[in-house]
N, C-alpha and C positions, 0 to 999 in steps of 0.2 A: 514307037514313034515319039520324037521329041516335040512337046507341045510348043505352040507359038507363045513366046513370052509376052505377058500383058503389061507393057510399060509404055509411057508416053515417049516417043522418040526424041523429043527435045531435051530429055533429062539425061541423055547418055554420056555427055561430057566430051571435052576435047583436050588438046595439049598434053600436060603431064598425066592426064587420065585417059590417054588415047587407047585405042583397041590393041595396039602393039604391047603396051604396058600390061594390059589385062591378060593378053594372051600368054605373056611370060608367067603370070601367076597361075594360069590354068595348066601350063606345062609342069610347073612345080607341084601343083596338087596331083596331077596325073602321075608324076614320078613318085609321089608319096602314097600311092595306093588308091586314090579316088578314081573310080572307073565308070560311074553312072553318067552317061553323056547328058542326060536331062539336067542333072545337078551342075555339071561343069558348064553347060550352056547358060544356066541361070546366073552362076557366079561371074561368068564372062560378061553378061549383059547388065546386071543390076549395078548401078553406079555407087560403089562403096564410098567414094569420096564425099557423097552427099550426106553420109551418116556420121561424119566425124567433124570436128572443129576445122575451120579453114587452115589454121596454123599447122595442122597435121596432114594436109591434103597430099603432100609429096610422099607420104608413107602409106597412103590408102591401099595400095595394091601390093604391099609387102605381106608376107604370110606371118603376121604377128597380131596379137591383141593390142588395142590402143585405148587410152582413157577417154571417157565421155562425160566425166563429172559425176558428182554425188557418190564417189567411191566405186563407180561401175566401169565396165569396159565393153567395147565392141569385140566380140570373140574373134580369135584367129580364123582366117578363112578356111584352113584345113578342118578345124573343129566344126564350123558351120556346115561345110560340105559333108563331113562324116556323119553328123547327126541327121542331116537331110537325107543322105543316101540310105541310112539305116531304116528310114520310114518305108522305103520301097524294096527292101531286101526280101528275098524268098517269095517274090511275086506279089507282094502286098501292093494294093492300089488304093491308098487313102484318098478320101474326098474332103473330109472335115477334120481339121487339125487344130488343137489347142496348143498355144505357146504360153508357157509360164515364165514371165520376165521379159517384157518388151524391150527394155533398154533403149538402144538407139533406133530400133525398128528394123535393123538389117536382116536378121533371121526371118522375121515375119514377111519382109519384102521378097526374100528368096522363095519362101513358100507360096506367096501370092503370085509371083511371077510364073510359077509352075502350074498355075491354074487351080490351086487348092483353095478351099473355103477356109479362111484363117480367122481364128479367134485368139486374141492375145490379151494377157492380163499383166498389168504393171502396178507396183505399189508406190512408186515415186511419181507424183503428179507432174513435176516439171519435165521429166523424161518423156512421159506419155504425151504431153501436149506437143512437144517438138516432133516426136515420132508420127503423130497424126498428121502434122503438116507435111511431112515427107511422104507419107502414103498418098495424100491428096495430090501432091506435085507429080507423083509418078503414075497417077491414075489407077492406084491399086484399091480394091474393095476389101479392106481388112477391118474386121470388127474388133474394137478394143474396149477395155474396161479398166477403170481405176479401182483396184481392189487388192486384197491380200492373195497373192498367187498360190499360197498353200491350200487355199479353199478351192482353187480351180474356177470353173464356170458351170456349176451344176445345172443351171436352168437350160443350158444348151447341150448338155451331155445326152448320150454318149458320143465320144469322138473316135474316129478311125486311127488317129495318131495324136500323141501328146509329146511335146518337146519341153523339157525343163532346162532353162539356161542359167541356173544357179545351183550350187551344191548343197546337199543336206547329208547328215550322218546316216540316214536311212531313207528308203522310199516313203513317200507320203501316201498314206492309205486313201485319203480323200481323192487323190489324183488317179491312183490305179483303179479306184471304183468307177471313175468316169470314162474308162477305156472300154470301147465296144468289143464284143467277141470278134476275134480275128484282128484286133487292133494292135498297134505297136506303141510302146512308150520308151523314150530315150531320155536318160537323165544321168548327171554326174552324182555319184554317191560315195560318201566316205568323209573322214576327218580332213581338215585343212592340211595340205601337203601330201595327202595319200588318197586322192579321189580316183575313182574309176568311172569311165563312161559305160553305163549299162544299157542294154536293149532288152525289153520285155515284150513277149508276144503272148497275147491271151487267146486261147483256143475257144472253140464253140461251147465247150463245157465250163469255161471260166478258169481253167487251169493255166498257169503262167510258166512259160519257158524263158529262162534268163541267160543272156550272153554278156561277156565283158568285151568291149570294143577297144579301149585304149586307156592309158593313164592320162589324166587331165588335171587342170587347175582352174576352178571357177570361183567367182565371188560367192559368199554364203547366201542361201535361201532364207530370207528373214520374214517374220510375221509383221502385221500391222501396216498402216498407211502413212505416207509422207506427202504433204501437199506442196 
């Protein structure tokens, strides 16, 4: 059953961001292999134009990454959909999800709209402050923290799902350690220009099964804080 998306109705947008424009994006995603109707419904409903600069609003529902400042991007909708869909694969039913790299807040909003309990960590203070305003305007209860994402959020671990929205040469042990038994971690891994989107599933005994989902290109996962 598709959950009722948890958004304030006045935030849905009009004109160039009409439902028809969003529906075209959904058909494009469906044609490129995204099949989970819960995820497609969330992407159809969450107003992506509110997560980018007004000057780029006409491109909000293109299937492309867009700049959000500070050398960061809002991910391509297909990537957001694929990462989210991977959380639910093989019958997984996550309730508590950690996102590493809040960025614009769009990925966290998709998770929150699906009714998940979302924890998100961002190292760049300016981005996090703006994202928090967006969460409030949409009526989403997303918990956020200004911290080094490579550390995760150990005080709230374990998590049923972890999404890492920046690339690293290898998986970060501190994050995989915060994954609950039966949980799923999705992260881009590899050198710049040669990243793969990986999905890890931890079984009840703590063993990890790994799958490769797609070739991707993400900004690097960096340490430290920027205010």
